[in-house]
N, C-alpha and C positions, 0 to 999 in steps of 0.2 A: 445457492448462494457462495459468494467469495471473500474471504478477507484477503487483501494483498498487500504488498509492500514492496513501493519501487525506490531506486536511487538516481540521484542525478550527479552524473560528475562533474558538470559545471558548476552547482551549487556545494557539493558536498553533502548532501542532504538526502535524508529518506523521508518519503511520503507513505501514510497508511490509507487505505481506502475499504470500502465493501460494493460490491455490486453481481447482480446476476448474470451478467454477461460480460466476463473479463475482456475477451478480445476486443470489442467496441469501445470499452471504458478505456483500456489502454492507448487505443487509438485517439480517443478526446485528448488523453492527456498529452500524446504526441504531436497534436496538430494544433496544439496551443488552444484549445477550446474551454479547457477548466481553467477558471480565473487565479484559483491557488496553487496552480503548477506550471502556469505558462510560461514562467521567468527560467524554470530548469531543464528547456529540451536540451536534447533528448532524456526520455527517461527510461530505466530499464529494470526490468521484473528481478526480484529478488528471492520474494517467497509469496507462494500463493496457497491458501489453506480452504478447504472447502467444510462448509457448515450445511446443517439441514434448514434452518430458519433464518429470516432476517434479524428478529429478535436474539439468535446466536451470533450472529453477523456482528451486530450492533455492539452485544457486550464484549465480544474478542476485540472488535477494534478499540473500544474504551479502554480496556484493559493493557492493551501494546500503549497505546498515548501515555496511559498513567504511569506504566512500567518504563517507558522510554523506548524508542523503536530500537535503537543501537543496542541496550543492554536485552530487551527480549529475543533480538536476532542471536547475540550472545550465548543467551540462556539457552532457547532453542535448536539451535545449531551444535550446542558442546563446546563452544569456543572458551 
């Protein structure tokens, strides 16, 4: 499982999600198949974190969203 953070230059926004197949999921985002991200094409990967279980992925995704994606990134990357 992976928790990932994407960024859209077009929207100047971040997106966080989780998946088992990151390559396929990123492709779906950038083809406009995912309703919540189709307005921000293209999306680029900012961070991808591997976790062991789906429950861990869901908890991490929730924690990132609650903290704020930009704030989480600043803390995680030590900015």
